[in-house]
N, C-alpha and C positions, 0 to 999 in steps of 0.2 A: 297298167296300160290297157284299159278296156278295149280301145279301138283295134288292137291287133290280136286280142285273145281268140276271136273267131278263127283267125288263120291258124293259130296253134292247134285249135281243136280239130280243124279239118285235116291237117297234116297228121296229127297223132292218131286220130280215129281211123284214117285211111291207110296208114302205113305200119302201125306198131301194135303188137299184142305182147304184153309182158309175160315172161316166164316160159316161153317156148324155146327149145334148144335150136341153135344154129348148127347145121351139119359141119362136122369137123372143127368146131370152135368151142366146144364145151357148152355149158349152160348159158343162157342169155341173161342179161341184166339190164335194168332201166333204173336210173337214179337221177334225182334232182340235183342241179348244180347252180351256183351263182358265181358272179365275177364282176370285175371292173376293168376299164381300159382307159388309157390316156394316150392320145396321138397328136402329132404336129404335122401340118401340111409341109410337103417337101417341094422346093422350087416354086415357080410361079404358076398358079392355076391357069388353065386354058379355057377362056370363055368366048362364046359367040351367040348371037341371036339365032334361035332355031325356027322361030316364026315371028310374027309381028308383036306377040305379047309375052313371049317366053325366052329365057336365057338358059343355055346349056353350058355347064362347067365340068371340066375333067380335072381331077386332082388326085395326087398320091399322098398317103399319110404313112407315117412310121411312129412307133411308140412301144408301149408295153401293155401286157394284160396279166392280171392276177386273178386266180380262181380258187374256189374251195377244192377243186380237183387239180392236182399238179399237172395233169396232162393238158390242161387248158391254160397253163401259165407259161409265158415266154414273150418273145419279141413279136410284135404285131405289125403287119404290113397290109395296107388297104389301097385298092384302086377303086375310085368312085366316079360315077357320072351323075350329075344332079341337074334337074330342070326346075326352074322357079318362075312363077308368073311375075312379070315386071310392069306391064301396061294393061290396065291400071294396076299398079303394084300392090299386091296384098301379101307377098312373101311366102305363100303356100307353094308346095311343089313335091317332088319325089326324088329319091336317090336310089341307085342300084349299083352293084359292083361285086368285087371278089375280095377275099382276104386270104392271107397266109400267116400261120402262127409257127414260129420257130423256137425251139428250146434254146436257152441261153448257152452260148459257146458251141452250138452245133449248127452247121450251115444248112442242113436239110430241113424240109418242112415237116412239122408234126401234125398239123391240121391244115386243110384247105376247104374253102367253102364260098358261099354266095350270100348276099343279103339284099333286102329291099326295105325302104323306109319312106314314111311320109314326113315331109319337112314342114316346120312351123315358122311363122313370121319372126319369132324371137331367136332364130338360129339353131334351135334344137330339133329333135325328131324322135319318132318311134317306129319300130319295124320288127322284122323277123329275119333270123339268120339260120342257115343250115350249113353244116360242115361235116367232114369225115376225116378221121385220123389216118395217117399214112402208115403202111407196113402191115404186119400180120395182125389178125384179130381186130379189125377196125371197129371203132366206135363212132356213132353218128350223133352230132350235136344238133338239137332243134331248140331254138331259144328266142323268146321275146327280148327285145333290148330297147333302151332309150338313151339319149345323149343330149348334151348341151354344148354350145360353143362358148367356152368360158372366157376366151379372149380371141382376137383375130387369128385364125388358123389353128387354134388349139381346141380339141374335142375331148370332153370327159364324158364317159358313159358307163353303163352297167347292164348286165344281162341276168336273167333269173330272179330279178327283184326290181322293185320300183320305190326307191326311198324318197322320190319327189312328191308323192301323193299322200294326202291325208285320207285314210280309209279305215273302216272297222275291220278290214281283212288284214292279214299279215302281209308284209312286203313280198314274200315268196309266192303267196297265193295270187297276188296281183299280176305278176310278170313271170310265169313259170318258164323254166328251161330244163331240158333233160339231156343226158348222155346215155345212149342205148346201143345195143347190138341185136335187139330182138327182131327176128323174122325178116331180116334183110337177106336176100338170096345172094349167091356167089357173084352173080353178074354185077350187083350194085354194092357189094360189101367189101371190096378190097381197097377202095380209096385211091385207085390209080386214075389218071385222067387229067385233063389239061387245064385246070383253072390257073390263071396267072397269079402273080403276087398281088397282094393287095386288097371291113367292119364295118366292128359293131359296127 
């Protein structure tokens, strides 16, 4: 996903230095991660024209996420607001929102975060997600992701990889994602705060 790699570079260079200890949390770590997610739209999406050429839609998704790191595996809830050009219709737009990841059989959130994505005419999209684990010694997720609408209301996606593209580079190199606790101060490092339920 070359279009969003610049965003990953800006965030990582500006926010992270690997190998520096976090006060009171032991040594820092930064590791690459990958994962996939499958979600279904819940209820009826709420749509209305936001200007003469664009439609805004609010929708909530629920499903599951599986990752190479067990901390990023669980039940996924997404709240998204999307804006798409309709007149003349070309199908391009953007989506932004929040997500909550919950461990199976546990009601509390294990990760909370936000995302932004560019929408494509075919129903898919590519974007960037940031999240933070809840509780002690939080970890921060910074990930490129992509997704496709495989059927009406059903989204299938992946982060930390891009299996959709043919490239001389490895899939992981195309769409990197990391989980890190490096150089986040206490003010930003505890994962508290009010993102609501609801990705990739």
